[in-house]
N, C-alpha and C positions, 0 to 999 in steps of 0.2 A: 390738292393743289389749288391755289387761289388764282385770281385774275391779275394779281400784281406781277409785273415783269421782274426779272432778276435785276439786282443792283448792278450797275456798271463796275468794272474792275477799278481799283484805286487810281491807276494812271491812264485809263482808257476814256478819251473824250469822243471817240468816233463810234458812238452807239446810236442806234436808231430810236427815235421816240415813237412808241406805239400809241397812236392817236385813237385807236379803236376803243379804248377804255376812258377816254376823255368825253364827258357827257355833252359839253358844249363845243360845237364845231369851231367857234371863234376863240376858244380859251387859249390855245397856243398861238400867240401873237407873232413870234419870230424866233428863229434859231440862228444866231449870228456867230460866225467864226471869223476871227481876225487875229493875225499875228500869233497863232498857236493857242489862242484862248477861245473859249466858247461861252456864249451868253444866251440862255434860254429864257424867253419872256412869256409869262403867262398872265393873262388878265381877261376879265369879261368886258364886253363892250360898254357896259354901264360904268365900270371902274375907269376905263379909258376916258369916258366923257367927263367924269368927275375930276380926273387929273387935268384934263384939257381946260376946264373952267376954273380950276384953283389958281389963286394968285401966288401962293407959296406951297412948296412941297417940303415936308419934313420927313426925312428918310432915316431909318434905323437898320443897320446891317446886323445880321445875326450870324455868328460863325460856329458856335458850339453845337448846334442842332443838326448840322449837315455833315455827311460823311463823304470821303473822297470817292470820286474825283471832284466833287463839288466843293466849293470854297466858301461861298457866302450866300445867304438867303436874305433878300431885301423885301 
């Protein structure tokens, strides 16, 4: 048995994020729940500083590599 938690069920958004296996305490930025949707934000403090200083953001959404209940990886 590995340390990876079980995948959430396809329509289950109400799962707990096990932060015990996240190496950086600051990596889980926020877990936003709004209007039946859930947005989980991961980033290092350095990544957030780079985004803050950037004049433009170019974002590419990936759909095919994530499984349900997740919809998009950006």
